[in-house]
Biopython code that builds the backbone (N, CA, C, O; Angstrom):
import numpy as np
from Bio.PDB.StructureBuilder import StructureBuilder

atoms = [
    (1, "MET", "N", (0.705, -0.957, -0.008)),
    (1, "MET", "CA", (-0.249, 0.187, -0.026)),
    (1, "MET", "C", (0.801, 1.265, 0.084)),
    (1, "MET", "O", (1.604, 1.386, 1.009)),
    (2, "SER", "N", (0.692, 2.020, -0.966)),
    (2, "SER", "CA", (1.501, 3.057, -1.170)),
    (2, "SER", "C", (1.066, 4.442, 0.227)),
    (2, "SER", "O", (-0.030, 4.483, 0.787)),
    (3, "THR", "N", (2.099, 5.315, 0.481)),
    (3, "THR", "CA", (1.941, 5.960, 1.345)),
    (3, "THR", "C", (1.603, 7.559, 0.893)),
    (3, "THR", "O", (1.346, 8.535, 1.598)),
    (4, "VAL", "N", (1.705, 7.429, -0.468)),
    (4, "VAL", "CA", (1.908, 8.990, -1.283)),
    (4, "VAL", "C", (0.024, 9.274, -1.432)),
    (4, "VAL", "O", (-0.926, 8.556, -1.746)),
    (5, "ARG", "N", (0.174, 10.581, -1.050)),
    (5, "ARG", "CA", (-1.467, 11.043, -0.939)),
    (5, "ARG", "C", (-1.608, 12.089, -1.840)),
    (5, "ARG", "O", (-2.565, 12.820, -1.584)),
    (6, "GLY", "N", (-0.812, 12.452, -3.024)),
    (6, "GLY", "CA", (-0.747, 13.650, -3.812)),
    (6, "GLY", "C", (-2.334, 14.183, -4.288)),
    (6, "GLY", "O", (-2.774, 15.261, -3.890)),
    (7, "PRO", "N", (-2.919, 13.499, -4.965)),
    (7, "PRO", "CA", (-4.093, 13.835, -5.253)),
    (7, "PRO", "C", (-5.060, 14.158, -4.043)),
    (7, "PRO", "O", (-5.392, 15.292, -3.699)),
    (8, "ALA", "N", (-5.450, 12.990, -3.465)),
    (8, "ALA", "CA", (-6.445, 13.050, -2.337)),
    (8, "ALA", "C", (-5.788, 14.499, -1.536)),
    (8, "ALA", "O", (-6.381, 15.486, -1.100)),
    (9, "LEU", "N", (-4.691, 14.242, -1.551)),
    (9, "LEU", "CA", (-4.527, 15.711, -0.282)),
    (9, "LEU", "C", (-5.003, 16.849, -1.193)),
    (9, "LEU", "O", (-5.793, 17.617, -0.644)),
    (10, "ALA", "N", (-4.619, 17.183, -2.763)),
    (10, "ALA", "CA", (-5.052, 18.165, -3.187)),
    (10, "ALA", "C", (-6.717, 18.549, -3.221)),
    (10, "ALA", "O", (-7.348, 19.599, -3.101)),
    (11, "ARG", "N", (-7.032, 17.302, -3.421)),
    (11, "ARG", "CA", (-8.878, 17.391, -3.404)),
    (11, "ARG", "C", (-9.246, 17.796, -1.948)),
    (11, "ARG", "O", (-10.020, 18.739, -1.780)),
    (12, "GLU", "N", (-8.830, 17.259, -1.104)),
    (12, "GLU", "CA", (-8.994, 17.367, 0.662)),
    (12, "GLU", "C", (-8.707, 18.878, 1.233)),
    (12, "GLU", "O", (-9.283, 19.300, 2.235)),
    (13, "HIS", "N", (-7.819, 19.594, 0.539)),
    (13, "HIS", "CA", (-7.239, 20.610, 0.957)),
    (13, "HIS", "C", (-6.756, 21.854, -0.274)),
    (13, "HIS", "O", (-5.754, 22.568, -0.236)),
    (14, "PRO", "N", (-7.715, 21.818, -1.209)),
    (14, "PRO", "CA", (-7.273, 22.515, -2.121)),
    (14, "PRO", "C", (-6.729, 24.131, -2.205)),
    (14, "PRO", "O", (-6.015, 24.662, -3.055)),
    (15, "ARG", "N", (-7.433, 24.760, -0.831)),
    (15, "ARG", "CA", (-6.766, 26.133, -0.495)),
    (15, "ARG", "C", (-5.484, 26.093, -0.242)),
    (15, "ARG", "O", (-4.621, 26.702, -0.874)),
    (16, "ALA", "N", (-5.281, 25.232, 0.877)),
    (16, "ALA", "CA", (-3.855, 25.460, 1.658)),
    (16, "ALA", "C", (-2.805, 24.650, 0.486)),
    (16, "ALA", "O", (-1.613, 24.951, 0.551)),
    (17, "LEU", "N", (-3.198, 23.725, -0.479)),
    (17, "LEU", "CA", (-1.933, 23.392, -1.762)),
    (17, "LEU", "C", (-1.752, 24.938, -2.546)),
    (17, "LEU", "O", (-0.692, 25.420, -2.944)),
    (18, "THR", "N", (-2.949, 25.467, -2.622)),
    (18, "THR", "CA", (-2.745, 26.762, -3.463)),
    (18, "THR", "C", (-1.952, 27.839, -2.878)),
    (18, "THR", "O", (-1.164, 28.616, -3.419)),
    (19, "ALA", "N", (-2.242, 27.751, -1.921)),
    (19, "ALA", "CA", (-1.329, 28.821, -0.994)),
    (19, "ALA", "C", (0.138, 28.698, -0.711)),
    (19, "ALA", "O", (1.023, 29.527, -0.496)),
    (20, "VAL", "N", (0.105, 27.442, -0.778)),
    (20, "VAL", "CA", (1.640, 26.862, -0.337)),
    (20, "VAL", "C", (2.190, 27.224, -1.701)),
    (20, "VAL", "O", (3.207, 27.916, -1.691)),
    (21, "LEU", "N", (1.646, 26.843, -2.961)),
    (21, "LEU", "CA", (2.340, 26.694, -3.999)),
    (21, "LEU", "C", (2.512, 28.231, -4.595)),
    (21, "LEU", "O", (3.468, 28.520, -5.315)),
    (22, "THR", "N", (1.524, 29.157, -4.236)),
    (22, "THR", "CA", (1.669, 30.538, -4.737)),
    (22, "THR", "C", (3.256, 31.393, -3.765)),
    (22, "THR", "O", (4.124, 32.156, -4.189)),
    (23, "VAL", "N", (3.075, 30.933, -2.702)),
    (23, "VAL", "CA", (4.270, 31.548, -1.796)),
    (23, "VAL", "C", (5.808, 31.026, -2.573)),
    (23, "VAL", "O", (6.827, 31.676, -2.802)),
    (24, "VAL", "N", (5.461, 29.545, -2.856)),
    (24, "VAL", "CA", (6.768, 28.765, -3.248)),
    (24, "VAL", "C", (7.221, 29.718, -4.906)),
    (24, "VAL", "O", (8.290, 30.207, -5.272)),
    (25, "GLY", "N", (5.909, 29.657, -5.549)),
    (25, "GLY", "CA", (6.248, 30.386, -6.769)),
    (25, "GLY", "C", (6.880, 31.977, -6.632)),
    (25, "GLY", "O", (7.695, 32.436, -7.433)),
    (26, "TYR", "N", (6.439, 32.581, -5.673)),
    (26, "TYR", "CA", (6.507, 34.294, -5.256)),
    (26, "TYR", "C", (8.219, 34.099, -4.977)),
    (26, "TYR", "O", (9.115, 34.821, -5.413)),
    (27, "VAL", "N", (8.327, 33.064, -4.237)),
    (27, "VAL", "CA", (9.612, 33.011, -3.711)),
    (27, "VAL", "C", (10.702, 33.078, -4.894)),
    (27, "VAL", "O", (11.443, 34.039, -5.100)),
    (28, "VAL", "N", (10.663, 31.867, -5.644)),
    (28, "VAL", "CA", (11.573, 31.750, -6.638)),
    (28, "VAL", "C", (11.823, 33.379, -7.814)),
    (28, "VAL", "O", (12.894, 33.804, -8.248)),
    (29, "VAL", "N", (10.292, 34.001, -8.059)),
    (29, "VAL", "CA", (10.213, 34.780, -8.816)),
    (29, "VAL", "C", (11.217, 35.540, -8.298)),
    (29, "VAL", "O", (12.309, 35.573, -8.866)),
    (30, "VAL", "N", (10.919, 36.405, -6.900)),
    (30, "VAL", "CA", (11.340, 37.636, -6.269)),
    (30, "VAL", "C", (13.080, 37.234, -6.240)),
    (30, "VAL", "O", (13.981, 38.013, -6.552)),
    (31, "GLY", "N", (13.243, 35.844, -5.789)),
    (31, "GLY", "CA", (14.680, 35.537, -5.637)),
    (31, "GLY", "C", (15.601, 35.607, -6.825)),
    (31, "GLY", "O", (16.816, 35.784, -6.913)),
    (32, "THR", "N", (14.460, 35.376, -7.890)),
    (32, "THR", "CA", (15.421, 35.647, -9.239)),
    (32, "THR", "C", (15.521, 36.881, -9.834)),
    (32, "THR", "O", (16.560, 37.152, -10.435)),
    (33, "LEU", "N", (14.501, 37.782, -9.764)),
    (33, "LEU", "CA", (14.720, 38.790, -9.960)),
    (33, "LEU", "C", (15.497, 39.721, -9.043)),
    (33, "LEU", "O", (16.174, 40.583, -9.602)),
    (34, "TYR", "N", (15.496, 39.661, -7.400)),
    (34, "TYR", "CA", (16.017, 40.434, -6.851)),
    (34, "TYR", "C", (17.388, 39.976, -5.895)),
    (34, "TYR", "O", (18.076, 40.731, -5.207)),
    (35, "GLY", "N", (17.521, 38.752, -6.051)),
    (35, "GLY", "CA", (18.464, 38.322, -5.374)),
    (35, "GLY", "C", (19.755, 37.926, -6.488)),
    (35, "GLY", "O", (19.629, 38.020, -7.709)),
    (36, "ASP", "N", (20.890, 37.511, -5.850)),
    (36, "ASP", "CA", (22.203, 37.360, -6.755)),
    (36, "ASP", "C", (22.437, 35.880, -5.997)),
    (36, "ASP", "O", (22.975, 35.749, -4.898)),
    (37, "VAL", "N", (22.006, 34.995, -6.678)),
    (37, "VAL", "CA", (21.720, 33.646, -6.092)),
    (37, "VAL", "C", (22.616, 32.685, -7.198)),
    (37, "VAL", "O", (22.678, 31.486, -6.928)),
    (38, "GLY", "N", (23.185, 33.085, -8.208)),
    (38, "GLY", "CA", (23.950, 32.799, -9.420)),
    (38, "GLY", "C", (23.492, 31.121, -9.496)),
    (38, "GLY", "O", (24.277, 30.173, -9.509)),
    (39, "LEU", "N", (22.224, 31.067, -9.534)),
    (39, "LEU", "CA", (21.953, 29.838, -10.296)),
    (39, "LEU", "C", (21.646, 29.869, -11.745)),
    (39, "LEU", "O", (21.342, 28.818, -12.309)),
    (40, "TYR", "N", (21.697, 30.913, -12.350)),
    (40, "TYR", "CA", (21.542, 30.936, -14.138)),
    (40, "TYR", "C", (22.717, 31.268, -14.372)),
    (40, "TYR", "O", (23.423, 31.841, -13.542)),
    (41, "PRO", "N", (23.173, 30.878, -15.816)),
    (41, "PRO", "CA", (24.258, 30.977, -16.644)),
    (41, "PRO", "C", (24.180, 32.563, -17.132)),
    (41, "PRO", "O", (23.149, 33.123, -16.760)),
    (42, "GLU", "N", (24.737, 33.056, -17.597)),
    (42, "GLU", "CA", (25.068, 34.754, -18.068)),
    (42, "GLU", "C", (24.189, 33.912, -19.400)),
    (42, "GLU", "O", (24.281, 32.699, -19.591)),
    (43, "ILE", "N", (23.227, 34.989, -20.351)),
    (43, "ILE", "CA", (23.033, 34.454, -21.561)),
    (43, "ILE", "C", (23.280, 35.901, -22.364)),
    (43, "ILE", "O", (23.305, 37.048, -21.916)),
    (44, "SER", "N", (23.434, 35.457, -23.563)),
    (44, "SER", "CA", (23.850, 36.477, -24.791)),
    (44, "SER", "C", (22.427, 37.210, -25.015)),
    (44, "SER", "O", (21.343, 36.713, -24.709)),
    (45, "GLU", "N", (22.648, 38.641, -25.681)),
    (45, "GLU", "CA", (21.387, 39.064, -26.387)),
    (45, "GLU", "C", (20.821, 38.318, -27.341)),
    (45, "GLU", "O", (19.596, 38.440, -27.350)),
    (46, "SER", "N", (21.289, 37.530, -28.217)),
    (46, "SER", "CA", (20.604, 36.674, -29.057)),
    (46, "SER", "C", (19.509, 35.649, -28.231)),
    (46, "SER", "O", (18.328, 35.365, -28.430)),
    (47, "THR", "N", (20.492, 35.251, -27.222)),
    (47, "THR", "CA", (19.441, 34.072, -26.693)),
    (47, "THR", "C", (18.375, 34.860, -25.777)),
    (47, "THR", "O", (17.360, 34.269, -25.410)),
    (48, "VAL", "N", (18.629, 36.282, -25.387)),
    (48, "VAL", "CA", (17.413, 36.843, -24.876)),
    (48, "VAL", "C", (15.957, 37.332, -25.757)),
    (48, "VAL", "O", (14.766, 37.485, -25.487)),
    (49, "ASP", "N", (16.862, 37.470, -26.984)),
    (49, "ASP", "CA", (15.382, 37.731, -28.073)),
    (49, "ASP", "C", (14.870, 36.290, -28.405)),
    (49, "ASP", "O", (13.682, 35.971, -28.458)),
    (50, "ALA", "N", (15.695, 35.656, -28.571)),
    (50, "ALA", "CA", (15.082, 34.702, -28.539)),
    (50, "ALA", "C", (14.316, 33.729, -27.672)),
    (50, "ALA", "O", (13.597, 32.808, -28.059)),
    (51, "LEU", "N", (14.631, 34.140, -26.265)),
    (51, "LEU", "CA", (13.373, 33.502, -25.110)),
    (51, "LEU", "C", (12.599, 34.848, -25.265)),
    (51, "LEU", "O", (11.474, 34.479, -24.931)),
    (52, "ALA", "N", (12.500, 36.032, -25.528)),
    (52, "ALA", "CA", (11.655, 36.862, -25.615)),
    (52, "ALA", "C", (10.380, 36.425, -26.402)),
    (52, "ALA", "O", (9.208, 36.555, -26.048)),
    (53, "ALA", "N", (10.882, 35.867, -27.576)),
    (53, "ALA", "CA", (9.977, 35.386, -28.890)),
    (53, "ALA", "C", (9.355, 34.061, -28.822)),
    (53, "ALA", "O", (8.497, 33.774, -29.657)),
    (54, "ALA", "N", (9.702, 33.212, -27.903)),
    (54, "ALA", "CA", (9.567, 31.849, -27.324)),
    (54, "ALA", "C", (8.387, 32.404, -26.326)),
    (54, "ALA", "O", (7.305, 31.819, -26.371)),
    (55, "ILE", "N", (8.518, 33.278, -25.614)),
    (55, "ILE", "CA", (7.607, 33.555, -24.494)),
    (55, "ILE", "C", (6.308, 34.499, -24.972)),
    (55, "ILE", "O", (5.209, 34.526, -24.419)),
    (56, "ALA", "N", (6.710, 35.235, -26.100)),
    (56, "ALA", "CA", (5.433, 35.569, -26.881)),
    (56, "ALA", "C", (4.692, 34.462, -27.252)),
    (56, "ALA", "O", (3.647, 34.359, -26.609)),
    (57, "VAL", "N", (4.916, 33.469, -28.201)),
    (57, "VAL", "CA", (4.399, 32.408, -28.723)),
    (57, "VAL", "C", (3.825, 31.899, -27.479)),
    (57, "VAL", "O", (2.627, 32.132, -27.315)),
    (58, "VAL", "N", (4.526, 31.164, -26.455)),
    (58, "VAL", "CA", (3.622, 30.553, -25.565)),
    (58, "VAL", "C", (2.528, 31.439, -24.698)),
    (58, "VAL", "O", (1.626, 30.810, -24.145)),
    (59, "ASN", "N", (2.565, 32.605, -24.585)),
    (59, "ASN", "CA", (1.641, 33.150, -24.424)),
    (59, "ASN", "C", (0.526, 33.430, -25.303)),
    (59, "ASN", "O", (-0.610, 33.423, -24.830)),
    (60, "SER", "N", (0.718, 33.671, -26.498)),
    (60, "SER", "CA", (-0.650, 33.854, -27.381)),
    (60, "SER", "C", (-0.826, 32.103, -27.331)),
    (60, "SER", "O", (-2.017, 31.797, -27.268)),
    (61, "LEU", "N", (0.036, 31.008, -27.346)),
    (61, "LEU", "CA", (-0.851, 29.791, -27.558)),
    (61, "LEU", "C", (-2.075, 29.617, -25.759)),
    (61, "LEU", "O", (-3.148, 29.022, -25.655)),
    (62, "THR", "N", (-1.416, 30.278, -24.840)),
    (62, "THR", "CA", (-2.195, 30.093, -23.589)),
    (62, "THR", "C", (-3.447, 31.024, -24.012)),
    (62, "THR", "O", (-4.549, 30.593, -23.673)),
    (63, "VAL", "N", (-3.410, 32.128, -24.644)),
    (63, "VAL", "CA", (-4.646, 32.758, -24.485)),
    (63, "VAL", "C", (-5.710, 31.898, -25.335)),
    (63, "VAL", "O", (-6.864, 31.669, -24.973)),
    (64, "GLY", "N", (-5.020, 31.399, -26.710)),
    (64, "GLY", "CA", (-5.957, 30.280, -27.201)),
    (64, "GLY", "C", (-6.370, 29.313, -26.473)),
    (64, "GLY", "O", (-7.587, 29.160, -26.581)),
    (65, "CYS", "N", (-5.842, 28.559, -25.741)),
    (65, "CYS", "CA", (-6.240, 27.758, -24.969)),
    (65, "CYS", "C", (-7.180, 27.841, -23.861)),
    (65, "CYS", "O", (-7.926, 26.936, -23.484)),
    (66, "LEU", "N", (-7.075, 29.015, -23.374)),
    (66, "LEU", "CA", (-8.219, 29.827, -22.146)),
    (66, "LEU", "C", (-9.250, 30.310, -23.096)),
    (66, "LEU", "O", (-10.363, 30.067, -22.628)),
    (67, "LEU", "N", (-9.318, 30.946, -24.339)),
    (67, "LEU", "CA", (-10.319, 30.992, -24.762)),
    (67, "LEU", "C", (-11.507, 29.915, -25.249)),
    (67, "LEU", "O", (-12.731, 30.030, -25.190)),
    (68, "ALA", "N", (-10.748, 28.922, -25.709)),
    (68, "ALA", "CA", (-11.312, 27.550, -26.283)),
    (68, "ALA", "C", (-11.916, 27.128, -24.943)),
    (68, "ALA", "O", (-13.113, 26.848, -24.874)),
    (69, "GLY", "N", (-11.028, 27.070, -23.768)),
    (69, "GLY", "CA", (-11.705, 26.503, -22.866)),
    (69, "GLY", "C", (-13.284, 27.073, -22.379)),
    (69, "GLY", "O", (-14.298, 26.532, -21.937)),
    (70, "VAL", "N", (-12.883, 28.441, -22.720)),
    (70, "VAL", "CA", (-14.429, 29.295, -21.932)),
    (70, "VAL", "C", (-15.234, 28.873, -23.182)),
    (70, "VAL", "O", (-16.415, 28.597, -22.974)),
    (71, "TYR", "N", (-14.740, 28.776, -24.542)),
    (71, "TYR", "CA", (-15.817, 28.557, -25.613)),
    (71, "TYR", "C", (-16.337, 27.086, -25.046)),
    (71, "TYR", "O", (-17.535, 27.035, -24.771)),
    (72, "TRP", "N", (-15.568, 25.912, -24.850)),
    (72, "TRP", "CA", (-16.401, 24.807, -24.562)),
    (72, "TRP", "C", (-17.071, 24.474, -23.377)),
    (72, "TRP", "O", (-17.919, 23.590, -23.502)),
    (73, "ILE", "N", (-16.915, 24.940, -22.282)),
    (73, "ILE", "CA", (-17.469, 24.983, -20.986)),
    (73, "ILE", "C", (-18.655, 25.601, -21.316)),
    (73, "ILE", "O", (-19.653, 25.110, -20.788)),
    (74, "ARG", "N", (-18.844, 26.692, -22.159)),
    (74, "ARG", "CA", (-20.046, 27.333, -22.368)),
    (74, "ARG", "C", (-21.652, 26.430, -23.218)),
    (74, "ARG", "O", (-22.877, 26.410, -23.092)),
    (75, "ASP", "N", (-20.480, 25.766, -24.133)),
    (75, "ASP", "CA", (-21.507, 24.746, -24.975)),
    (75, "ASP", "C", (-21.625, 23.262, -24.289)),
    (75, "ASP", "O", (-22.346, 22.349, -24.691)),
    (76, "GLY", "N", (-20.578, 23.231, -22.940)),
    (76, "GLY", "CA", (-21.191, 21.960, -22.250)),
    (76, "GLY", "C", (-20.405, 20.827, -22.218)),
    (76, "GLY", "O", (-20.702, 19.795, -21.616)),
    (77, "GLU", "N", (-19.178, 21.057, -23.006)),
    (77, "GLU", "CA", (-18.154, 20.190, -23.304)),
    (77, "GLU", "C", (-16.863, 20.167, -22.663)),
    (77, "GLU", "O", (-15.797, 20.642, -23.052)),
    (78, "VAL", "N", (-17.225, 19.357, -21.323)),
    (78, "VAL", "CA", (-16.547, 19.684, -20.023)),
    (78, "VAL", "C", (-14.872, 18.879, -20.602)),
    (78, "VAL", "O", (-13.760, 19.407, -20.567)),
    (79, "ARG", "N", (-15.205, 17.603, -21.051)),
    (79, "ARG", "CA", (-13.423, 17.087, -20.972)),
    (79, "ARG", "C", (-12.975, 18.232, -22.287)),
    (79, "ARG", "O", (-11.924, 18.796, -21.982)),
    (80, "LYS", "N", (-13.351, 18.550, -23.225)),
    (80, "LYS", "CA", (-12.703, 19.733, -23.902)),
    (80, "LYS", "C", (-12.305, 20.742, -23.094)),
    (80, "LYS", "O", (-11.090, 20.851, -23.260)),
    (81, "HIS", "N", (-12.689, 21.545, -22.300)),
    (81, "HIS", "CA", (-12.883, 22.608, -21.359)),
    (81, "HIS", "C", (-11.787, 21.974, -20.264)),
    (81, "HIS", "O", (-10.709, 22.468, -19.931)),
    (82, "ARG", "N", (-12.304, 20.918, -19.880)),
    (82, "ARG", "CA", (-10.471, 20.623, -18.846)),
    (82, "ARG", "C", (-9.360, 20.162, -19.571)),
    (82, "ARG", "O", (-8.361, 20.185, -18.851)),
    (83, "ALA", "N", (-9.102, 19.704, -20.838)),
    (83, "ALA", "CA", (-8.010, 19.432, -21.550)),
    (83, "ALA", "C", (-7.600, 20.946, -21.814)),
    (83, "ALA", "O", (-6.443, 21.282, -21.561)),
    (84, "ALA", "N", (-8.425, 21.786, -22.268)),
    (84, "ALA", "CA", (-7.700, 22.913, -22.906)),
    (84, "ALA", "C", (-7.229, 23.893, -21.581)),
    (84, "ALA", "O", (-6.184, 24.544, -21.588)),
    (85, "MET", "N", (-8.187, 23.872, -20.461)),
    (85, "MET", "CA", (-7.556, 24.235, -19.064)),
    (85, "MET", "C", (-6.164, 23.462, -18.609)),
    (85, "MET", "O", (-5.262, 24.238, -18.293)),
    (86, "VAL", "N", (-5.913, 22.322, -18.543)),
    (86, "VAL", "CA", (-4.521, 21.750, -18.372)),
    (86, "VAL", "C", (-3.633, 22.092, -19.130)),
    (86, "VAL", "O", (-2.541, 22.393, -18.648)),
    (87, "ALA", "N", (-3.840, 22.140, -20.478)),
    (87, "ALA", "CA", (-3.079, 23.060, -21.598)),
    (87, "ALA", "C", (-2.449, 24.331, -21.078)),
    (87, "ALA", "O", (-1.285, 24.724, -20.999)),
    (88, "ALA", "N", (-3.526, 24.792, -20.780)),
    (88, "ALA", "CA", (-3.205, 26.765, -20.582)),
    (88, "ALA", "C", (-2.581, 26.723, -19.100)),
    (88, "ALA", "O", (-2.018, 27.713, -18.633)),
    (89, "PHE", "N", (-2.691, 25.739, -18.522)),
    (89, "PHE", "CA", (-1.720, 25.861, -16.984)),
    (89, "PHE", "C", (-0.294, 25.142, -17.082)),
    (89, "PHE", "O", (0.532, 25.161, -16.170)),
    (90, "SER", "N", (-0.106, 24.453, -18.414)),
    (90, "SER", "CA", (0.817, 23.968, -18.660)),
    (90, "SER", "C", (2.086, 24.796, -19.214)),
    (90, "SER", "O", (3.299, 24.675, -19.043)),
    (91, "LEU", "N", (1.312, 25.658, -19.925)),
    (91, "LEU", "CA", (1.968, 26.663, -21.142)),
    (91, "LEU", "C", (2.310, 27.568, -19.944)),
    (91, "LEU", "O", (3.447, 28.041, -19.958)),
    (92, "ILE", "N", (1.430, 27.916, -18.806)),
    (92, "ILE", "CA", (1.755, 28.947, -17.954)),
    (92, "ILE", "C", (3.291, 28.179, -17.235)),
    (92, "ILE", "O", (4.231, 28.968, -17.149)),
    (93, "LEU", "N", (3.451, 27.311, -16.937)),
    (93, "LEU", "CA", (4.630, 26.786, -16.417)),
    (93, "LEU", "C", (5.769, 26.800, -17.078)),
    (93, "LEU", "O", (6.901, 26.881, -16.603)),
    (94, "VAL", "N", (5.359, 26.697, -18.499)),
    (94, "VAL", "CA", (6.676, 26.908, -19.414)),
    (94, "VAL", "C", (7.049, 28.210, -19.604)),
    (94, "VAL", "O", (8.207, 28.622, -19.675)),
    (95, "PHE", "N", (5.914, 28.929, -19.694)),
    (95, "PHE", "CA", (6.213, 30.533, -19.471)),
    (95, "PHE", "C", (7.177, 30.953, -18.330)),
    (95, "PHE", "O", (8.234, 31.525, -18.600)),
    (96, "LEU", "N", (6.860, 30.704, -17.217)),
    (96, "LEU", "CA", (7.503, 30.963, -16.181)),
    (96, "LEU", "C", (8.991, 30.170, -16.122)),
    (96, "LEU", "O", (9.917, 30.848, -15.676)),
    (97, "VAL", "N", (9.229, 29.085, -16.448)),
    (97, "VAL", "CA", (10.664, 28.516, -16.634)),
    (97, "VAL", "C", (11.456, 29.388, -17.585)),
    (97, "VAL", "O", (12.550, 29.806, -17.204)),
    (98, "LEU", "N", (10.816, 29.829, -19.282)),
    (98, "LEU", "CA", (11.614, 30.958, -19.825)),
    (98, "LEU", "C", (11.615, 32.111, -19.435)),
    (98, "LEU", "O", (12.322, 32.939, -20.010)),
    (99, "TYR", "N", (10.940, 32.405, -18.517)),
    (99, "TYR", "CA", (10.819, 33.956, -18.178)),
    (99, "TYR", "C", (12.380, 33.987, -17.287)),
    (99, "TYR", "O", (13.440, 34.585, -17.472)),
    (100, "LEU", "N", (11.803, 32.860, -16.087)),
    (100, "LEU", "CA", (13.144, 32.753, -15.183)),
    (100, "LEU", "C", (14.396, 32.589, -15.799)),
    (100, "LEU", "O", (15.304, 33.210, -15.247)),
    (101, "LEU", "N", (14.707, 31.910, -16.813)),
    (101, "LEU", "CA", (15.576, 31.657, -17.446)),
    (101, "LEU", "C", (16.380, 33.008, -18.185)),
    (101, "LEU", "O", (17.594, 33.215, -18.195)),
    (102, "LYS", "N", (15.233, 33.892, -18.825)),
    (102, "LYS", "CA", (15.788, 34.810, -19.273)),
    (102, "LYS", "C", (16.085, 36.209, -18.331)),
    (102, "LYS", "O", (16.977, 37.030, -18.542)),
    (103, "THR", "N", (15.198, 36.232, -17.367)),
    (103, "THR", "CA", (15.869, 37.314, -16.166)),
    (103, "THR", "C", (16.700, 36.849, -15.353)),
    (103, "THR", "O", (17.210, 37.712, -14.638)),
    (104, "GLY", "N", (17.113, 35.583, -15.146)),
    (104, "GLY", "CA", (17.942, 35.123, -14.162)),
    (104, "GLY", "C", (19.295, 35.134, -14.871)),
    (104, "GLY", "O", (20.345, 35.210, -14.233)),
    (105, "GLY", "N", (19.246, 35.047, -16.369)),
    (105, "GLY", "CA", (20.474, 34.874, -17.029)),
    (105, "GLY", "C", (21.067, 36.769, -17.608)),
    (105, "GLY", "O", (21.908, 37.227, -18.381)),
    (106, "GLY", "N", (20.027, 37.312, -16.678)),
    (106, "GLY", "CA", (20.883, 38.715, -16.898)),
    (106, "GLY", "C", (19.933, 39.786, -18.287)),
    (106, "GLY", "O", (20.235, 40.890, -18.739)),
    (107, "GLY", "N", (18.800, 38.905, -18.609)),
    (107, "GLY", "CA", (18.318, 39.295, -19.968)),
    (107, "GLY", "C", (17.008, 40.261, -19.688)),
    (107, "GLY", "O", (15.906, 39.969, -20.151)),
    (108, "ARG", "N", (17.186, 41.190, -19.058)),
    (108, "ARG", "CA", (16.198, 42.058, -18.796)),
    (108, "ARG", "C", (16.522, 43.262, -19.706)),
    (108, "ARG", "O", (17.587, 43.759, -20.073)),
    (109, "LYS", "N", (14.980, 43.609, -19.986)),
    (109, "LYS", "CA", (14.682, 44.907, -20.993)),
    (109, "LYS", "C", (14.009, 45.612, -20.471)),
    (109, "LYS", "O", (12.997, 45.128, -19.964)),
    (110, "GLU", "N", (14.219, 46.872, -20.365)),
    (110, "GLU", "CA", (13.433, 48.200, -19.177)),
    (110, "GLU", "C", (12.981, 49.057, -20.657)),
    (110, "GLU", "O", (13.523, 48.852, -21.743)),
    (111, "ILE", "N", (12.066, 49.872, -20.456)),
    (111, "ILE", "CA", (12.079, 51.181, -21.218)),
    (111, "ILE", "C", (12.641, 52.018, -20.180)),
    (111, "ILE", "O", (12.662, 51.927, -18.953)),
    (112, "VAL", "N", (13.226, 53.112, -21.261)),
    (112, "VAL", "CA", (13.888, 53.982, -20.546)),
    (112, "VAL", "C", (13.658, 55.068, -21.065)),
    (112, "VAL", "O", (13.911, 55.189, -22.264)),
    (113, "GLU", "N", (13.185, 56.032, -20.421)),
    (113, "GLU", "CA", (12.206, 57.386, -20.745)),
    (113, "GLU", "C", (13.808, 58.068, -21.493)),
    (113, "GLU", "O", (14.991, 57.968, -21.168)),
    (114, "GLY", "N", (13.029, 58.812, -22.694)),
    (114, "GLY", "CA", (13.783, 59.255, -23.746)),
    (114, "GLY", "C", (14.482, 58.735, -24.587)),
    (114, "GLY", "O", (14.978, 59.441, -25.466)),
    (115, "ALA", "N", (14.675, 57.578, -24.552)),
    (115, "ALA", "CA", (15.463, 56.601, -25.578)),
    (115, "ALA", "C", (14.897, 56.637, -26.852)),
    (115, "ALA", "O", (13.671, 56.544, -26.918)),
    (116, "PRO", "N", (15.475, 56.742, -27.767)),
    (116, "PRO", "CA", (14.759, 56.808, -29.033)),
    (116, "PRO", "C", (14.453, 55.593, -29.753)),
    (116, "PRO", "O", (15.248, 54.667, -29.594)),
    (117, "LEU", "N", (13.389, 55.394, -30.568)),
    (117, "LEU", "CA", (12.572, 54.290, -30.534)),
    (117, "LEU", "C", (13.565, 53.607, -31.917)),
    (117, "LEU", "O", (14.077, 54.412, -32.695)),
    (118, "ARG", "N", (13.767, 52.131, -32.123)),
    (118, "ARG", "CA", (14.660, 51.402, -33.112)),
    (118, "ARG", "C", (13.736, 51.413, -34.031)),
    (118, "ARG", "O", (12.518, 51.310, -33.880)),
    (119, "GLY", "N", (14.370, 51.547, -35.032)),
    (119, "GLY", "CA", (13.741, 51.800, -36.362)),
    (119, "GLY", "C", (13.998, 50.433, -37.144)),
    (119, "GLY", "O", (15.069, 49.834, -37.054)),
    (120, "TYR", "N", (12.934, 49.993, -37.911)),
    (120, "TYR", "CA", (13.133, 48.961, -38.937)),
    (120, "TYR", "C", (12.817, 48.955, -40.270)),
    (120, "TYR", "O", (13.075, 47.969, -40.961)),
]
sb = StructureBuilder()
sb.init_structure("model")
sb.init_model(0)
sb.init_chain("A")
sb.init_seg("    ")
for serial, (resi, resn, name, xyz) in enumerate(atoms, 1):
    if name == "N":
        sb.init_residue(resn, " ", resi, " ")
    sb.init_atom(name, np.array(xyz, "f"), 0.0, 1.0, " ", f" {name:<3s}", serial, name[0])
structure = sb.get_structure()
């Protein structure tokens, strides 16, 4: 008999699990942005640009999954809705990993007041 209670624990205490995961997520993000932990390798500007493009694609796919999920739940298609929501959640996790790699590696981009616009 297994002593692992993962899914049952989540069903019995969803708010507590959500609170713990939220705190852990914020600690990781704040530690990456403001702490100098040294977990991430330095990345080049081309890698920053590639990660930024990948983040944009992931965010677009996430929005598509969320919109599809809303459509399907309104249409009464619960299984399709559930699949879309799981896909959206998974994509949000992918976004978080990409974002932390980008910012943790030094790839921050800021809007500088008075800076000229790039022309293409």
